[in-house]
Every structure is written in C-alpha cells, then in structure tokens.
C-alpha positions as CSV (number, residue, x, y, z in Angstrom):
1,X,9.5,-15.4,25.0
2,X,8.9,-11.9,25.7
3,X,5.5,-10.7,24.9
4,X,5.0,-7.3,23.7
5,X,1.8,-5.1,23.3
6,X,1.5,-3.0,20.3
7,X,-0.5,0.2,21.7
8,X,-0.1,2.7,19.1
9,X,1.5,3.3,15.5
10,X,2.9,6.4,14.1
11,X,0.4,7.6,11.6
12,X,2.8,9.0,9.2
13,X,5.2,6.2,9.4
14,X,2.5,3.7,8.6
15,X,1.1,5.7,5.8
16,X,4.3,6.1,4.3
17,X,5.4,2.7,4.3
18,X,1.8,1.7,2.9
19,X,2.4,4.2,0.3
20,X,5.8,2.7,-0.6
21,X,4.4,-1.0,-0.8
22,X,1.2,0.1,-3.0
23,X,3.7,2.0,-5.4
24,X,5.9,-1.2,-5.8
25,X,2.7,-3.4,-6.1
26,X,1.3,-0.8,-8.6
27,X,4.6,-0.7,-10.5
28,X,4.5,-4.7,-10.8
29,X,1.0,-4.7,-12.0
30,X,1.6,-1.8,-14.4
31,X,4.3,-3.7,-16.0
32,X,2.0,-6.9,-16.1
33,X,-0.9,-4.9,-17.5
34,X,1.5,-3.1,-20.1
35,X,3.0,-6.6,-21.2
36,X,-0.2,-8.2,-21.7
37,X,-2.0,-5.2,-23.2
38,X,1.0,-4.8,-25.9
39,X,0.9,-8.5,-26.7
40,X,-2.6,-8.6,-27.5
41,X,-3.0,-5.2,-29.0
42,X,0.4,-4.1,-30.4
43,X,-1.2,-0.4,-31.1
44,X,-1.8,-0.1,-27.3
45,X,1.7,0.9,-26.6
46,X,0.6,4.3,-25.1
47,X,-1.8,2.5,-22.7
48,X,1.0,0.1,-21.9
49,X,3.3,3.3,-20.9
50,X,0.5,5.1,-19.0
51,X,-0.3,2.1,-16.8
52,X,3.4,1.6,-16.0
53,X,3.3,5.4,-14.7
54,X,-0.2,5.6,-13.5
55,X,-0.6,2.5,-11.6
56,X,2.3,3.1,-9.0
57,X,1.0,6.7,-8.4
58,X,-2.7,5.4,-7.9
59,X,-1.6,2.6,-5.9
60,X,0.8,4.9,-3.7
61,X,-1.6,7.4,-3.0
62,X,-4.3,4.8,-2.0
63,X,-1.8,3.2,0.1
64,X,-1.0,6.4,1.9
65,X,-4.5,7.2,2.6
66,X,-5.7,3.9,3.6
67,X,-2.4,3.4,5.9
68,X,-3.2,6.7,7.5
69,X,-6.9,5.8,8.2
70,X,-6.0,2.4,9.4
71,X,-3.4,3.8,11.7
72,X,-5.9,6.4,13.2
73,X,-8.6,3.7,13.6
74,X,-6.2,1.2,15.2
75,X,-4.8,3.8,17.5
76,X,-8.3,4.8,18.6
77,X,-9.4,1.0,19.1
78,X,-6.3,-0.1,21.0
79,X,-6.8,3.1,23.4
80,X,-10.1,1.6,24.3
81,X,-9.5,-2.1,24.4
82,X,-5.9,-2.8,24.5
83,X,-3.3,-3.4,21.6
84,X,-2.0,-6.4,19.8
85,X,-0.1,-8.8,21.8
86,X,2.9,-10.1,20.0
87,X,5.5,-12.8,21.4
88,X,9.0,-12.0,20.2
C-alpha cells in the first residue's frame, strides 16, 4: 500500500465543497423544521417555507467561510509540522 502526505488544500475548492455540503444539510434540516413546524402549528406555513429557503443559504455561507478558514489554517500548520499521511 502506498502512503501519501496531504500537504496543502486548495482553499477555494475546499470552501466550495464545504458550502455545497452545508447547503444540502441546510435543505434537509429546513425540510424537517418545516414539516415539524407546520404539523404542530398549521398557521406557521410561512415559517416552514422560510426555513426551507433560509437554512440552505445560511448553512452554505457558513460552510464556505469555515471551509476556507479551515483550509488556510491547515495549509499553515501542515507547512510547519507536515501534512496528514494517508495509506491508499
């Protein structure tokens, strides 16, 4: 088995992937919140629709920001002490 060392991540690529994952998770959570909210309080349909739209946007933006920060920190630390070794 070959051992690879991950020394650097592309910041924009990692931020974009983190944003996409966050948006998908936000959509799932938004649907769950909408379903539970409207089943408990039928007059809260507007809140349910808002959560389906707002959660993916908020989670996507948060995922992008923290993905970029994480990549920048990882690149800095990996340069100083070495990257993660992965057996492929």
